[in-house]
N, C-alpha and C positions, 0 to 999 in steps of 0.2 A: 690198476689200469684195466684189467679185464672185466671188472664189475661195473664199469661206467656205461652209461647210455648217452650217446651224442650223435650228431649229424654234422659232417663237413660238406660245405658246398664251395666249389672252386672252379677256377679256369686256368688255362696255361697256353703258352706259346711253344710250339714244336718247330724249331728252325731247321727243318729237315733238308737233306740232300737226297736225290733219287738216282739209283742206278739199276739197270736191268734191261729187259726187252719186253716188247708188246707186239703181238701179231694179230692182225684182224683181216681175215679173208685173203685168199689168193697167194699165200706163202710169202707175204711181205713182212719182215720182222724189223721193227724200229728199235735201235739201240738208244735208250734214254739215259741221259747223264746230266743232271742238274745239280751243281754244288750248292751247299747250304749257304755259302756266302753270296750266291746269286738269287737266293729264294725270294727276296723282296721284289726283285725285278720280274720274277716269273710267277709269283703268287698273285692270282686275280682276286681271290677272296678266301678267308679262313675264319673258322669259329670253333671253339672247344669249350666243353663244360663237363664237370664230373661231380658225382655225389657219393658219399659213403655214409652209411648209417651203422653204428656200432651198438650192439646190445649184448652185454655180458661177453661171451667168447665168440659170438656170431657177428659177421660183417656182411653187409649188403652194398654192393658197389655197382654204379652205372657210370659209363663214360661215352661221350659222343664227340666226334671230331668231323668237321666238314671242310674241304678246301677245293679250290680250283687252280690248276697249274697249267702254264703254257711253256713248252720247251721247243724253241725254234731251231731248225737246221740240224735235226737229228739225222743219222745215216742208217740206211737199210740196204739189204741185198736180196734180190729175188733170184732164187735158184731155178734157172731154166737153161735151155741150150745156149741162148745168148747171155752175155754178161750184162746185167742190167743193174745200175747203181741208182738208188732212189734217195733223194733228199726229202726229209719229212718235217713238217711242223706238227708236233704232238700237243693236243690239248685234252685235258681230262678233268672231270669233276669226280670227287670221291667223298664218300661218307663211310664212317665206321662206327657202329653202335655196339657196345659191349655191356654185358651184365654178368655179375659174379655173386655167388654165395660162398663165404669163407668161414673157416672154423679155426680158432686159435688152438693149435695142437700142442704148442710148447711155449712156455713163458717162464723166464727167470728174472728175479729182481736182484740187482747188485747195488752197491752203495750209492752210486750217482746215476745209474741208468737202468733201463729195462730192456731185455732182449726177448722178442716174440717171433714166432714162426706161424704163419697162416697157410692152410691148405685150402685151395679155392677150385671151384668148378663153375663153368658158365658157358656163354655163347657169344660169338662175334659175328655180326651181320655187316657185310660189306656191299656197297653199291658203287659201281664204277662205270662212268660214262666217258668213253675215249673216242677221239676223233683224230685220224691220221690223214692230213692233207699232203699229197705227194707231188714231186716233180722228178721225172725220170730221165736218165741218160742211157742210151743203148750203145754200148761199145765206144762211149765218149763222143759219138757223132750226131746223134739225134736227141733233142730234148722235147719233152711234151709236158704240158700242165694237166693236173688232175685236181685242181682246187675246188671245182664245183661238185665233183663226184668222189670226195674223199671217203675213206673207210671209217664209218662210224658204228659204234656198237655200245649198247648199255646192258650190263649184266649185274645181277645181285646173287649172293650166296651166303651160307651160314656155316661157320665152323663150331663144333663143340670143343671147348678149351679147358685144359687143366693148367693150374698155375700154382706157384710158390711165392710167398712174400716174406722177407726177413726184414724186421724193423729193429732199430736200436736207438734208444733215446728216452727222455722223460717227458713230463707234462710241459716243461718249459725248456728254453734254450736249444742247443744244437742236437741233432740226431742224424740218422741215415736210414735209407730204405733201399731194398734190392728186390726186384720183381723179375721172374722168368716164367714164360708160358709157352705151351705148344697147342696148336689147334688143328682139327682135321674135319673135313667134309667130304661129300661124295665125289666132287670134282676139284677140291681145293685143299690147301693146307696153309698154315701161318705159324709164325713164332715171334717172340718178343722178349727183349731184355731192357730193363731200366736200372740205373744206378743213380740215386738222388741223395744230395745233402739237404737237410731240412732245418728250419729255425722257427720255433714258436715263441712269440713275444709274451709279455705279461698279461695281455688280453686274450682275445679269441682268434687272432690271426696266425696263420702258418705260411711261411715262404719256403719255396723249394726250388732246386735247380740241379741239373746233372746231364746225363746222356741217355739217349733212347735208340734202340735198334728194333726195327720191325720189318719183317719179310712176309710177303703174300705170294701165293702161287695159285693160279686158276687156269683150267684148260677144259674146253668143251667144243663139241662139234668137229666138223672136218670140211675141207674144200671151201666153198663159198660161205659156209656157216661157222668156220673155225674162229675160235677166240682163245688166245693163249697169252697170259701175262705172268711175268716173274720179276718182281720188283723188290728192292731193298730201300728202306727209308732210315736214314741215320743222321744224327745231329744232336745239338744241345736242346734241352727243355727247361723252361722257366715258368713258374706259376705261383699262385697264391690261393689260399682257401680260408673260409671263416667258419668257425665252430659254433653251432647253435644248440 
């Protein structure tokens, strides 16, 4: 297995739910909560692709995902002398581009399967464009619209990432894969976990499905320039790849 040279090209659907908060200027924090069962209603657009090239014990992996999500009627609170409750429509576009170099540090062949452990290092570049359109209630008495002057912000940042991948399976039939990583940047951090069941047919196709958890944190600026997000993405993942 380690002596082979091949390239896998694939795509996947990440049916994620989102929980967390987003703060854009003036101390207004939006609580974001979109269940994965509602993702098709809130997902405006989505696209994902990945490629892995294997040469002997070395792996080279690239992954890109883009999506746009609308989350209506989120709730936020602005901490001032007055009690202000703000209802928010949260819209954001996000893309994540990852690249890794990995080395097969451990490999054991058994009668019906192969167990392999890869150590990986890479980078994760995130671009996030978020728009918070608000409508406020002051002490429950006065309501005012802020639809034309919503809080909008686009930011991008890069984390350096360390990862481990454990794979179990053979060239054909069923197998499994587990991935964990942690990333860190100057104003950001991220972490990810995936557990997948895989099936490779008698040809060149591989099908996989399982669970993915991804967390990102980013904070920069203060006052009118403040931007602070802490979001968890969780849910099932399904995909397919073709080996060339």
